[in-house]
C-alpha positions as CSV (number, residue, x, y, z in Angstrom):
1,M,0.1,0.1,0.0
2,P,1.3,3.6,-1.0
3,V,2.6,5.7,1.7
4,S,0.0,8.1,1.7
5,L,-3.0,5.6,1.4
6,F,-1.1,4.0,4.8
7,L,-2.1,7.0,6.4
8,R,-5.2,8.0,5.2
9,D,-6.3,4.8,6.3
10,R,-4.7,4.9,9.6
11,L,-5.6,9.0,10.5
12,S,-9.1,8.0,9.2
13,G,-9.9,5.3,11.6
14,G,-9.3,2.6,9.8
15,R,-11.2,2.4,6.5
16,R,-9.2,2.3,2.8
17,A,-9.2,5.8,2.2
18,G,-9.1,5.3,-1.3
19,Q,-12.3,4.0,-1.1
20,E,-13.7,6.9,0.8
21,A,-11.7,9.3,0.3
22,R,-13.5,11.4,-3.0
23,R,-17.0,10.9,-0.6
24,P,-17.7,13.5,2.2
25,R,-18.2,10.6,4.9
26,T,-21.0,10.2,6.7
27,D,-21.0,6.1,8.6
28,H,-19.5,8.0,11.2
29,V,-22.2,6.1,13.8
30,R,-21.0,3.2,12.5
31,R,-17.4,3.1,13.8
32,P,-17.6,1.0,16.7
33,S,-17.8,2.4,20.4
34,M,-14.5,2.8,22.4
35,Q,-13.8,-0.3,24.6
36,P,-15.5,-0.2,28.3
37,S,-12.6,-2.5,29.0
38,D,-9.4,-1.5,30.6
39,P,-7.2,-2.5,27.8
40,T,-3.2,-3.8,27.9
41,M,-1.0,-1.2,25.8
42,T,0.9,-2.6,22.7
43,T,4.1,-2.2,21.9
44,G,3.1,0.2,19.1
45,Q,0.9,2.3,21.7
46,W,3.5,2.9,23.9
47,A,5.9,3.7,21.1
48,Q,3.1,6.0,20.2
49,L,2.7,7.9,24.0
50,V,6.4,8.0,23.7
51,L,6.3,10.1,20.9
52,L,3.4,12.0,22.2
53,S,5.8,13.1,24.8
54,I,8.2,14.0,22.9
55,L,5.7,16.7,21.4
56,W,4.6,17.9,24.3
57,G,7.4,18.2,26.0
58,G,9.7,20.0,23.3
59,T,6.7,22.3,23.2
60,F,8.4,23.7,26.9
61,I,12.0,24.7,24.4
62,L,10.7,26.3,21.8
63,T,7.4,28.4,23.8
64,V,10.6,30.1,25.0
65,P,11.4,31.9,22.0
66,A,7.7,32.0,21.4
67,L,7.3,34.3,23.9
68,Q,9.8,37.1,23.1
69,G,7.5,37.5,20.7
70,F,3.9,37.1,22.0
71,A,2.0,36.9,25.3
72,P,0.9,34.1,26.8
73,V,-2.7,34.6,25.6
74,A,-1.5,35.5,22.1
75,L,1.0,33.2,21.7
76,V,-1.7,30.1,23.4
77,A,-4.8,31.5,20.6
78,W,-2.3,31.5,17.6
79,R,-1.1,28.0,19.0
80,L,-4.6,26.3,19.1
81,S,-5.9,28.5,15.9
82,I,-2.6,27.4,13.6
83,A,-3.5,23.8,14.6
84,A,-7.4,24.2,14.0
85,L,-6.0,24.7,10.3
86,T,-3.7,22.2,10.6
87,L,-6.7,19.9,11.1
88,L,-9.0,21.0,8.8
89,V,-6.4,20.4,6.1
90,I,-6.2,17.2,6.8
91,C,-9.5,16.3,7.3
92,G,-10.2,17.8,3.7
93,W,-7.3,15.7,2.3
94,L,-9.1,12.9,4.3
95,G,-12.2,13.3,2.5
96,L,-13.9,13.7,5.8
97,S,-17.0,15.7,6.3
98,L,-17.2,17.9,9.0
99,H,-21.2,17.9,9.4
100,P,-20.4,15.4,12.6
101,L,-19.2,18.3,14.6
102,I,-22.3,20.0,14.3
103,A,-24.1,17.1,16.0
104,H,-21.5,17.2,18.4
105,G,-20.9,20.6,18.9
106,P,-22.3,20.9,22.2
107,R,-20.0,18.1,23.6
108,L,-16.7,19.2,21.8
109,L,-17.1,22.6,23.2
110,L,-17.0,21.5,26.9
111,L,-14.5,19.3,25.6
112,A,-12.6,22.1,25.0
113,V,-13.2,24.0,27.9
114,L,-12.2,20.9,29.9
115,N,-8.9,20.1,27.9
116,N,-7.9,23.6,27.1
117,A,-10.0,26.7,29.1
118,V,-9.8,25.3,32.2
119,P,-6.6,24.0,32.7
120,F,-4.6,26.3,30.5
121,F,-5.9,29.3,32.7
122,L,-5.9,27.7,36.1
123,I,-2.1,26.5,35.1
124,S,-0.9,30.2,34.4
125,T,-3.0,31.6,37.4
126,G,-0.9,28.9,40.1
127,Q,2.4,29.3,37.9
128,T,2.2,33.1,39.2
129,V,3.3,32.6,42.7
130,I,4.3,28.1,42.2
131,G,7.7,27.4,40.0
132,A,7.4,25.1,36.7
133,G,8.7,22.3,38.6
134,L,6.2,21.5,41.1
135,A,3.7,22.6,38.3
136,S,4.7,19.5,36.6
137,I,4.4,16.6,39.8
138,F,0.9,17.9,40.3
139,N,0.2,17.8,36.4
140,S,1.8,14.1,36.5
141,T,-1.0,13.4,39.1
142,T,-3.6,13.5,35.5
143,P,-3.4,9.5,35.1
144,L,-4.5,8.8,38.5
145,W,-7.6,11.2,38.6
146,T,-8.2,10.1,35.3
147,A,-8.3,6.6,36.3
148,L,-10.6,7.3,39.0
149,I,-13.1,9.8,37.2
150,A,-13.2,6.9,34.5
151,A,-14.4,4.4,37.5
152,F,-16.9,6.4,39.8
153,I,-18.3,8.2,37.2
154,F,-18.0,7.5,33.9
155,G,-18.3,3.9,34.6
156,N,-15.9,3.1,31.6
157,E,-12.2,1.2,32.9
158,T,-11.8,-0.6,35.8
159,L,-9.8,0.8,39.0
160,K,-6.7,-2.1,39.3
161,G,-4.5,-2.5,42.2
162,M,-1.6,-2.6,39.9
163,K,-2.4,0.0,37.6
164,L,-2.5,2.6,40.8
165,A,1.0,1.4,41.9
166,G,2.4,2.1,38.6
167,I,0.8,5.4,38.5
168,S,1.4,6.4,42.1
169,M,5.7,5.4,41.4
170,G,5.5,7.8,38.4
171,I,4.0,10.7,39.9
172,L,7.0,9.7,43.0
173,G,9.3,9.3,39.9
174,V,8.0,12.9,38.9
175,A,8.2,14.6,42.2
176,V,12.2,12.6,42.3
177,L,13.3,13.5,39.3
178,I,12.5,17.1,39.5
179,G,13.7,17.5,42.4
180,P,13.5,18.7,46.1
181,A,13.9,22.4,45.7
182,A,11.2,22.1,43.6
183,L,9.4,20.5,46.4
184,S,9.7,23.7,48.5
185,G,6.6,25.3,46.9
186,L,4.3,22.8,49.1
187,G,4.4,26.0,51.4
188,G,2.8,28.6,48.7
189,P,-0.7,29.6,49.0
190,P,-3.3,26.8,49.2
191,W,-5.5,28.4,46.5
192,A,-2.7,27.7,43.8
193,M,-2.0,24.4,44.8
194,A,-6.0,24.3,44.2
195,C,-5.4,25.4,41.0
196,F,-3.1,22.4,39.9
197,V,-5.2,19.7,41.4
198,G,-8.1,21.8,39.3
199,A,-6.2,21.5,36.2
200,A,-5.6,17.4,36.5
201,I,-9.1,16.7,37.3
202,S,-10.2,19.2,34.2
203,Y,-7.8,17.3,32.3
204,G,-9.1,13.7,33.4
205,F,-12.8,14.9,33.6
206,G,-11.5,15.8,29.3
207,A,-9.9,12.5,28.5
208,N,-12.8,10.9,29.7
209,L,-15.3,12.9,28.0
210,A,-13.1,12.0,24.5
211,R,-13.6,8.7,25.1
212,G,-16.7,8.9,25.2
213,L,-17.0,10.8,21.7
214,G,-16.3,7.0,20.2
215,D,-18.5,7.4,17.2
216,L,-16.1,10.0,15.7
217,P,-12.7,9.4,14.4
218,P,-9.6,10.9,16.4
219,V,-9.0,13.2,13.7
220,L,-12.4,15.2,14.4
221,I,-12.4,14.7,17.9
222,A,-8.8,16.7,18.0
223,T,-10.2,19.3,15.0
224,G,-13.6,20.0,17.0
225,Q,-11.8,20.5,20.4
226,C,-8.7,22.6,18.6
227,L,-12.2,24.9,16.5
228,C,-13.9,25.5,20.1
229,S,-10.2,26.2,21.3
230,S,-8.9,28.5,18.9
231,V,-12.2,30.7,19.5
232,L,-12.7,31.0,22.9
233,V,-9.0,31.7,23.0
234,M,-8.9,34.0,20.4
235,I,-11.5,36.0,22.1
236,A,-9.6,36.3,25.0
237,A,-6.8,37.5,23.4
238,L,-8.5,40.3,21.4
239,L,-10.1,41.5,24.6
240,T,-6.8,41.3,26.6
241,V,-4.1,42.7,23.9
242,G,-5.8,43.8,21.5
243,P,-5.3,43.0,17.6
244,G,-1.8,44.7,17.9
245,G,-0.4,41.9,20.5
246,L,-1.0,39.2,18.1
247,I,1.5,40.5,16.0
248,S,5.1,40.8,15.7
249,D,8.1,40.9,13.1
250,D,10.2,38.1,15.6
251,G,11.0,35.8,13.0
252,A,12.4,33.1,15.7
253,A,8.7,33.7,17.6
254,I,6.7,33.5,14.7
255,A,8.6,29.5,13.6
256,S,8.4,28.6,17.0
257,I,4.4,29.2,17.2
258,I,4.2,27.7,13.5
259,T,5.6,25.0,14.9
260,I,4.2,24.7,18.5
261,G,0.6,24.9,16.2
262,T,1.3,22.2,13.3
263,A,3.0,19.0,14.8
264,M,3.3,19.4,18.3
265,T,-0.6,20.2,18.8
266,A,-2.7,19.0,15.7
267,G,-0.2,16.5,15.2
268,A,0.1,15.5,19.4
269,Y,-3.7,15.8,19.8
270,L,-4.2,12.9,16.5
271,L,-1.8,10.5,18.7
272,Y,-3.6,11.6,21.8
273,F,-7.4,10.9,21.1
274,N,-6.1,7.9,18.9
275,L,-4.8,6.4,22.1
276,I,-7.8,7.2,24.1
277,A,-9.9,5.6,21.8
278,K,-7.7,2.0,21.6
279,A,-6.0,2.0,25.1
280,G,-8.4,3.9,27.1
281,A,-8.4,7.4,29.1
282,T,-6.2,6.0,31.8
283,N,-3.4,5.2,29.7
284,G,-3.6,8.0,27.4
285,S,-2.8,10.3,29.8
286,L,-0.3,8.7,31.3
287,V,1.9,10.9,28.8
288,T,1.9,13.7,31.4
289,I,4.7,11.5,33.5
290,L,6.4,11.0,30.8
291,I,6.7,15.1,29.5
292,P,9.1,15.6,32.5
293,V,11.4,12.9,31.4
294,S,11.3,14.2,27.2
295,A,11.6,17.8,28.3
296,I,15.1,17.0,30.4
297,L,16.6,14.6,27.7
298,A,16.0,17.5,25.1
299,G,17.7,19.4,27.1
300,I,20.9,17.1,27.4
301,V,20.5,16.4,23.7
302,L,20.5,19.9,22.2
303,F,21.7,21.8,25.1
304,G,24.4,19.7,26.7
305,E,22.8,19.7,30.0
306,T,24.4,17.0,32.4
307,M,21.5,14.2,34.4
308,T,21.6,14.2,38.0
309,A,21.4,11.5,41.1
310,N,18.2,12.5,41.6
311,G,17.0,13.0,37.4
312,W,18.4,9.2,37.5
313,M,16.9,8.2,39.9
314,G,13.1,9.6,39.0
315,F,14.5,8.3,35.3
316,A,13.9,4.7,36.8
317,L,11.3,5.1,39.8
318,I,9.2,6.5,36.4
319,S,10.3,3.1,33.9
320,F,9.5,0.8,37.0
321,G,6.0,2.7,37.4
322,L,5.2,1.9,33.7
323,L,5.9,-1.1,33.8
324,M,4.0,-1.8,36.1
325,I,0.8,-0.6,34.4
326,D,2.0,-2.0,31.4
327,G,1.7,-4.6,33.6
328,R,2.9,-7.8,30.9
329,L,6.6,-8.9,32.5
330,F,4.4,-9.2,35.5
331,K,2.3,-11.6,34.1
332,K,5.0,-13.1,32.6
333,R,6.5,-14.0,35.9
334,T,3.5,-15.4,37.1
335,R,3.2,-18.0,34.7
336,R,6.4,-18.8,35.4
337,V,6.1,-20.0,39.0
338,T,2.6,-21.0,39.2
339,P,2.6,-25.1,39.2
340,V,1.5,-27.0,36.9
341,P,-1.4,-29.1,38.5
């Protein structure tokens, strides 16, 4: 199969693009619902999760030059707008009809609020008094909240002790990776810490809501969310910084925002919603544990930074936690020691 047809087939949810790419697709309601179980991730899905963490971890690096030319709200507005435009082009290339977005409009708007508007506002507010290190630790609790929400509110996943233990181990690993200096922020204002917890919970609800949109291909879920988010944030940008704040002559800032919007937002959300559809909300949200690792490794590779002892210990804890979440290694060991009757 040619590469272009293979990509169309994957992004459109598994159908052969050559059969349906020439006419708008209207059969989304026949797509199978997202599985109500707690599936074990395949090797390919773990690879997608790592790639997703690299994309979102790299966003922290490119945000630095982007902020030299744009205010934070303008950066987010352009990031989401460029992502929405990129995803619309992909939908056109795939021959996907956008009519299902209208039918799912209210849920996609709620998804945009839960996955973008609320957490972006809470995180930016909390970071006015608490550093990025502690923010990363709080953000890494997202899989824990996602699992609890999935089990007790949405009822679409089972709550397994091994997975909860693995998530807790990963959170501890992130705390060790960031270092003890970040924990000094725990003495900060309670409202600021509540902002980060609220953001993680909001992401948890968003992941579970996205899983409930199983009759839409991941590319349409990503498109709908980014369209709604871009409108909301662009309005906020116009009200706060005005039209002039959306313009810059800084070439590096413009190039950074374009890269963030295309690869690190549009491309990342395609991976993210595909993971949620195939592997579940909790597994998809594990990316928040891997993002600090990717960001630190990027600093080592690109800027010659060194890994501290805390870094290596945190990396080991995160790795062991992910092995516990995956579970396959422990299942194999159990089978080996089980006596044969």
